[in-house]
C-alpha positions as CSV (number, residue, x, y, z in Angstrom):
1,M,136.5,138.4,58.9
2,N,140.2,137.5,59.7
3,Q,141.7,134.1,59.3
4,T,141.5,133.2,63.0
5,G,137.8,134.2,62.9
6,F,137.2,131.7,60.2
7,L,139.2,128.9,61.8
8,R,141.0,128.9,65.1
9,L,142.2,125.4,65.8
10,G,145.2,123.3,65.0
11,R,147.5,120.8,66.4
12,D,147.3,122.4,69.8
13,D,143.6,121.5,70.4
14,P,143.2,119.7,73.7
15,G,142.1,116.2,73.6
16,D,139.4,116.7,76.1
17,G,137.9,119.7,74.2
18,P,134.7,119.7,72.2
19,A,136.3,117.9,69.4
20,G,137.6,115.2,71.7
21,R,134.3,114.8,73.5
22,H,132.1,114.7,70.4
23,G,134.4,113.3,67.8
24,A,133.7,109.6,68.4
25,P,129.9,109.9,68.4
26,A,130.0,112.2,65.3
27,A,132.3,109.8,63.5
28,L,130.1,106.8,64.5
29,G,126.9,108.6,63.3
30,T,128.5,109.4,60.0
31,G,129.7,105.8,59.6
32,V,126.2,104.5,60.4
33,F,124.6,106.8,57.9
34,I,127.0,105.8,55.2
35,G,126.3,102.1,56.0
36,V,122.6,102.6,55.8
37,A,122.9,104.5,52.5
38,S,125.2,101.8,51.1
39,V,122.6,99.1,51.9
40,L,119.9,101.2,50.3
41,F,121.8,101.5,47.1
42,L,122.7,97.8,47.1
43,L,119.0,97.0,47.1
44,F,118.4,99.4,44.2
45,L,121.3,97.8,42.2
46,A,119.9,94.3,42.9
47,A,116.6,95.4,41.5
48,Y,118.4,96.9,38.5
49,T,120.2,93.7,37.7
50,M,117.0,91.6,38.1
51,R,115.0,94.0,35.9
52,M,117.6,93.7,33.1
53,S,116.4,90.2,32.2
54,A,113.0,91.4,31.1
55,P,112.4,91.4,27.3
56,D,111.5,95.1,27.2
57,W,115.0,96.2,28.5
58,R,116.8,98.4,26.1
59,A,120.2,99.9,27.1
60,I,120.5,103.6,26.8
61,R,123.5,105.7,25.8
62,L,124.6,107.7,28.8
63,P,124.8,111.5,28.2
64,W,128.3,112.9,28.1
65,Q,127.5,115.0,31.1
66,V,128.0,112.1,33.4
67,W,131.7,112.4,32.8
68,L,131.6,116.0,33.7
69,S,129.7,115.1,36.9
70,T,132.4,112.5,37.7
71,A,135.1,115.1,37.4
72,L,133.2,117.6,39.5
73,L,132.5,115.1,42.2
74,A,136.2,114.0,42.3
75,A,137.3,117.6,42.5
76,G,134.9,118.3,45.3
77,S,136.1,115.2,47.2
78,L,139.8,116.3,46.8
79,A,138.9,119.9,47.9
80,M,137.1,118.7,51.0
81,A,140.0,116.5,52.0
82,D,142.5,119.4,51.4
83,A,140.3,121.7,53.6
84,A,140.2,119.1,56.4
85,R,144.0,118.7,56.3
86,A,144.6,122.5,56.3
87,A,142.1,122.9,59.2
88,R,144.0,120.3,61.3
89,A,147.2,122.1,60.6
90,G,145.7,125.4,61.7
91,R,146.1,127.0,58.2
92,A,142.9,129.1,57.9
93,R,143.3,130.6,54.5
94,P,144.0,127.4,52.6
95,A,141.2,125.6,54.5
96,R,138.7,128.3,53.7
97,L,139.7,128.3,50.0
98,A,139.5,124.6,49.6
99,W,136.3,124.4,51.5
100,C,134.6,127.0,49.3
101,L,135.9,125.2,46.2
102,G,134.5,121.9,47.5
103,G,131.1,123.5,47.9
104,L,131.2,125.1,44.5
105,A,132.0,121.7,42.9
106,A,129.1,120.2,44.7
107,V,126.6,122.8,43.3
108,L,128.1,122.4,39.8
109,F,127.7,118.6,40.1
110,I,124.0,119.0,40.7
111,A,123.7,121.4,37.8
112,S,125.6,118.9,35.5
113,Q,123.2,116.2,36.6
114,L,120.2,118.3,35.7
115,W,121.9,119.1,32.4
116,G,122.4,115.3,31.7
117,W,118.7,114.6,32.4
118,H,117.7,117.4,30.0
119,A,120.0,115.8,27.4
120,L,118.3,112.4,27.9
121,Q,114.9,113.9,27.6
122,G,116.0,115.5,24.3
123,R,116.6,112.0,23.1
124,Q,113.1,110.9,24.1
125,V,114.4,108.9,27.1
126,S,111.7,109.6,29.7
127,V,111.2,108.5,33.3
128,A,108.2,106.4,32.4
129,G,109.5,105.0,29.2
130,N,112.3,102.5,28.7
131,P,113.1,100.7,32.0
132,A,116.8,101.3,31.6
133,G,116.1,105.0,31.4
134,S,113.8,104.9,34.4
135,F,116.5,103.3,36.5
136,F,119.0,105.9,35.3
137,Y,116.8,108.6,36.6
138,L,116.0,106.8,39.8
139,L,119.6,105.9,40.7
140,T,121.1,109.3,39.8
141,A,118.2,111.1,41.6
142,M,118.8,109.1,44.7
143,H,122.5,109.9,44.6
144,G,121.7,113.5,43.9
145,L,119.5,113.7,47.0
146,H,122.5,112.4,49.1
147,V,124.7,115.1,47.5
148,L,122.1,117.7,48.4
149,G,122.3,116.4,52.0
150,G,126.0,116.9,51.8
151,V,125.6,120.4,50.5
152,A,123.3,121.1,53.5
153,A,126.0,119.9,55.9
154,W,128.5,122.0,54.0
155,L,126.3,125.0,54.5
156,L,125.9,124.4,58.2
157,V,129.6,124.1,58.7
158,T,130.2,127.2,56.6
159,L,127.6,129.3,58.5
160,R,129.1,128.2,61.8
161,R,132.5,129.3,60.5
162,G,131.1,132.6,59.5
163,S,129.5,133.2,62.9
164,G,132.8,132.7,64.6
165,R,131.3,130.1,67.0
166,G,132.3,126.5,67.7
167,D,135.9,126.8,66.3
168,A,137.1,123.8,68.4
169,G,135.2,121.3,66.3
170,A,135.8,122.9,62.9
171,A,138.5,120.4,61.7
172,L,136.4,117.5,62.9
173,R,133.3,118.7,61.0
174,M,135.4,119.3,57.9
175,A,136.9,115.9,58.1
176,L,133.5,114.2,58.5
177,C,132.2,116.1,55.5
178,A,135.2,115.0,53.5
179,R,134.7,111.4,54.5
180,Y,131.0,111.7,53.4
181,W,132.2,113.2,50.1
182,H,134.6,110.3,49.5
183,F,131.6,108.0,50.0
184,L,129.6,109.9,47.5
185,L,132.4,109.7,44.9
186,A,132.9,105.9,45.5
187,L,129.1,105.4,45.2
188,W,129.0,107.4,42.0
189,L,131.8,105.4,40.5
190,V,129.9,102.2,41.3
191,L,126.7,103.6,39.7
192,L,128.7,104.7,36.7
193,V,130.2,101.3,36.1
194,V,126.8,99.6,36.5
195,L,125.0,102.0,34.3
196,R,127.6,102.1,31.6
197,W,129.1,98.6,31.4
198,L,126.7,96.1,33.1
199,T,124.6,94.3,30.5
200,P,122.2,91.3,30.7
201,E,125.0,89.2,29.1
202,V,127.4,90.2,31.9
203,V,124.8,89.4,34.5
204,R,124.1,86.0,33.1
205,F,127.9,85.3,32.9
206,L,128.5,86.3,36.5
207,C,125.5,84.3,37.7
208,G,126.6,81.2,35.8
209,G,123.8,81.4,33.3
210,A,125.9,81.7,30.2
């Protein structure tokens, strides 16, 4: 497959083409989904902070794999953004390389998450044990499911590229995937801050109870 077979669009795409007709609804749909997911995680985090006040709450030491996961998710986000920029410029080879690297980083992120869970279980932190551990599994699993959804979207875009069909919207699809990946990274950073640094003492201080 030559470069133009992988990606045949650039700055000369007509504004009334497929990307122009479907770009606004696709961007709106992505934004709505991100908004709904954000509200869902806000509810989970609210439950997390309220549960911290219970006497059986015991903070857990996060596995070091969460930092590897952070690096992989950041790398994937940057790669997706690079792929989208290259696609808009009509540079097929850099777009293809960055796109593949982004997908690889996503798969490795999932693997690192499973590795981290295994490390926690080795320390006798189970899903049904300490509430802090239970919330760690819940929050990271929910985030992981959203990452898997992103991987599915990545695969759909990749397969469409491989078939040589629908080139007019390739840059748009890559840009929307990159936007979703930025959201996943931002969400992960929020979860990491909460899981690592939020304590019952901090919650009481912020709520005026200290």
